N, C-alpha and C positions, 0 to 999 in steps of 0.2 A: 869905315862905314859899319854901323851896327847891324848885326844879324839878329832879327827877331825870330828865335828858333821856333816858338809855338806858344800856345796857352795851355796850361795844365788844368784840367777840369777835375777838381777835388775839393772836399771840404765845403761843398755848396757854393763854390765860386769859380770863376775863371782866373787863373793866376798867370799873368804875362811872364814869360821867361825870355830875357834879353841877353844876348851874348855877342861879344866882339869888341874890338878896340873902340873906345869912346862911348861904350854903352851907357856909362853913367849919366851922360848928358840927356839921355832919353827918360830918366827917372821922373821928372815932373809931368811929362806927357802920360806916362804909364799910370801914375797916381791919379791924375785928373780923369783918365778914362775909367778908372776903377770906382770913381765917385768919392774918393777920399778928400775930405775938406778940413781935417783937424791939423793939429801941430805935430811935427815930427821931433822926437827925442832921440838923439843919436848916442848909441853906446858902441864904443870901438876899443880895440886893444891898442895900447900905447904905441906899439911899434908901427902899426898901420896908420895911426893918426899922425905920428911924427913924419911919416913919409908922404902921406896923401891928404893932409888936412886942407891944403889950399884947393885941391881938386874938388873935395867934398863941399867946401864953402862956396866955391864958384857956382855950384848947382843948388845948394840948400840955403845959402845966405847965413844968417846968424842963428841957426838952430842950436838949442842947448846940447852940450856934448858932455858925456861922462866917459872917462878913460878907465878901463879895467885891464886886468891881466889876461893875456891870451894863452896862458900856460895850461896844459891838461890837468896838472895837479891842483889848479885853482878853479876847476869846473865843479863847483860845489854849491850847496844850498846857501852857504854864507855869502857867496858872491852874488847869487840871485837876490838875496835879501838886501844887499847894498843897492842893487838896481831898483827894487821896490821902494826903499827909503827915499832914493833920489826922485822917483816919480811922485811920491806923496808930497815931498817938499816943493816940487815944481808945479803942483796942482794939476797933474795930468788927468784927463778925463777919458771916458770910454770912446769918444769920437777921435781921440788922438792916437798916435802910433809910435812904435819903437823901430828904429832903424839899426840893424846889426851890421857893423862895419869891421871886418877882420876875417880871421880864419874860422875853421870849423868849430873851435871851442866857443868863440863868440856867437856864431850862428845858433849853436845848440843852447847855450845859456840864455841869450837874449830872447830866443824864441820861447823858452819856457817861462821867462819873466813876462812876456807879452801874453801868453796863454793864460796866466794865472792872475795877473793884475786886473782888478775890477772884473774878474771872470772873462777877460779877453779884450785886448785892445789891438789895433792894427799892427801888423808886422811887415817890415820890408827887409829883405836880405840883400846886402851888397858885399859879397865875399871878395876878399882881396888875396886869397891864396888859391892855387890850382886845385888843391884837395877840396876846399870848400865850394869852389865853383862847379865842380862836376859831381859833388856828392852831398855834403852836409847842408847846403843851402836849398836843395830841391827835395820836395817830397813830404815836408811837414813833420819830420821827426825832430823833437826838441827834448832837452833833458840835461841832467848833470850826473856826475859819478857818485858812487857810494864806495865806502871802504871795501865792501865785499865784491864789487864788480863795476864794470863800465856801463854808464847810461842806464842805471837801474831806476832812476827817478826821472819822470818826464811825461810828455803828452804829445799826441798828434795834433798839430796846429798849423794850418796852411797860411803862408804869407800873402799879403796883397800883391806883391810882385817880387821877382828875383832879377837882379842886374849883375851879370857876370862880365865885367869890363876887363878884357884880356890885357889892356895896356897897363893895368895895375900890377900885373905879375912880374914886370921887369925888375923889381927890387927884391924878388925872392932869392934866398940863398940856394946854392945848388942842392943842398940836402932837402930843403922844403919843396923845391921844384920836383925832385925825384919822387918824394913822398906823394905828391899829387898825381904824378904819372902812374903810380901804382894803381890808383882807382880807375884811371882810363884803361890801363891794361886789363884790370879785372872785368870791366864792362865789356871789352872786346872779347875776352876769353869766354865769357858766359852768355853773351847776347849777340855779338856781331863779328863774324869772321873777317869781314872786309875792314872793319876798324882795326882789328888785331894785325892784319897784314899791312895796313898803312903804317901802324906804329913800328912794325919790324923794319920798314923802309926808311923811316925818318929818325929812329931812336938815337942814333949816334950823332945827329947834327941839330937837334932841337934844344933850345934853351929858353929861359924865362923871358928874354927880351924879344922873342919872336912872336909878337902879338898877332900878326896877320896869319902866320902859319898855325898858331895855336887855336885861332877862332873856330875853324871847322871841327877840330878835335873836341873842343869844349862844347860846341853847339850839338854835335852828334851824341856826345855822352849825356848831355842834358836831355836831349830828345828821347834817347833810349830809356833813361830813368823815368822820364815823365810818362812814357808809354806804359811802363810796368806799374807805376803808382796809380794811374787812372784805372787799371784793371783791379788793383788790390791795394787800396790806400792804407789799410790797417795791418798789412803783413800777415794775412791768413793763408796765403797761397803763393802766387807768382812772385810777389815782392821779396820773399825769402831768397830768391835767386841772387839778389844783390848782395847777399851776405857771403858770397863765395870768398874764401880766405879769411873770413872774420871769426869763425869759431875758434880756431887756434890763435888767430891774430889777437883777439880780445884777451884771451888767456895769457898770451905773452906780454901784452901791454900792462895788464894788472899785476902780473908776477914780477915784471921788471921795475914797477913803480911808475905811475903815470908821469909822462914827460921824458923818461929815459929813452924809450923807443917811440919814434914818431908813428902815428897811426898808419900811414902809408907803408912804412917799413915793416910794421907788424903784419899788415895785410899781405905784403909780398911774401914774407916767410910763411904765413898761413896758406897762401895760394900754393906754395910748394908742397905743403902737407896735404892739401886737398887734392892736388893733381896726383900725388903718389897713392892716396887712397883710391882715387878714381881708377888708376891703372891696376891696382890690386883687385878691384871689384870688376875687372874686365869691361870697363866702360870707356876708358881713354887709352889710345895707343901710345906706345913709348915715344914715338916721334913727336907727338903733340906735347908730351911731358917735357921733352928736351927743348922744343920750340918755346914753351912758356919760360923755362929757366933761362934760355938764351936772351929772350926779350927783357926779362927782369934784370939780368946782368948788364945788358946794353943800356938800360935806364939807370944804372948805378944804384940798384936796390939790393938789399941783402937776401940771400937764399937760405940763411940759417941764422940762429942767434944763440949766444951762450946762456944756457938755462938748464935747470934740472927737469928732466922729463917727467918725473913723478909729481912735481909741483904743477906742471902744466896739465897733466892728466887729472889731478885732483880738482883743478879749477874747471875742467871740462865736466867733471862729475857734478859740480855745483850747478853748472848751466843745464845739465840734463835733468836735475831735480826740479828746476824751474819750469822746464818745457814738458815734463812728463816722464814716463818710465824709459823712454828711448831717446837717445841723442839723435837729433836731426842734422844731416850733413848736406851742404850744397856741393855737388860734385859735377865734374865736367864730363859730358858724353863725347864731345869733340870740340875743337876750337870753334866758338860761336854758339854753343848750346850747352845747357846745364840741366840737371835734374836733382830733386830733393830725395834723399834716401834716409831711412831710419833703421836699416838692417846691417849696418857696418859692424863686423865683429870687433871685439875689444882688442884682439891681438893685432889686427890690421891698423887700428888707431894707434896703438902703442908703437908699432914699427914706424909709422909715418912720423909721429912726434919725435921719436928717437933720432930719426934721420935728419931733422932740422934743428935739433938742439946740439949746439957745439960745446965741446969740452975745453 
């Protein structure tokens, strides 16, 4: 049974957010309710299409399909240009739409293509990974990477609807599943103590094939993110809380080379750094720091990564230059609550980064 989690009110429209096993079958109804009457052009990563093409065709029929890479290192303007060329050749018009079918890379890239083609065509997100279902597909962030940093080129652009079918997760590898669970743990750590506690109870027995058990976790994560996005669509305030673990995580991703470290793995390591900064800033108790580490370990996520601390700190400095004279940190006050600080001393940052960089 599909769980209709809620509608997200952003970007001047109501965005239906559907989650649960079999949610894909509700896509035509959701599109009809939104008033969409154009053609759908499907862009999916090859892996997801190989696994789920028949399920997609059973719902969409003979919609045109373009296969692209779902690799982080291919999330570039060149890949977006390939989508643009395909739309031009197919005669796509402004009344038509793009459907992103795959993981977070596809959602980000296809979303940017939709935002920029003809100054904006319809967008539908059908994420096929746990990471994308609870994070990349919801909230309207789209974009591609630049050699100097992750997601530097992009736009805020809300989809017509998001369909998170948890039955599609059964084919995920253990590593990809764990990476998605990192984002669920992040949301619990910074926004919802009950979600965090529930994860602690089920972490050691939850797998990608557990569509029914995953449905409430996915639905709650989507609901929490939607609540934040409604308050702050353009990330000028509360939405920054969703970046818990991402400041160091993005630096690790870029430093390791896109694709070497999965996004959720990088976030897990970044969460460790953020928790240690929170503890040093007298915000977070040591017991909570230990609980976070224990949960991430139970979810089979890394707590550190082999890297040069000086290189990570240099990338953080680049991020600070973009944001202003002070580095902004999302820190935890307790399990289930966070706060943004811009007064973290450099020596505290260095200590935390050194603690998560393995030699």
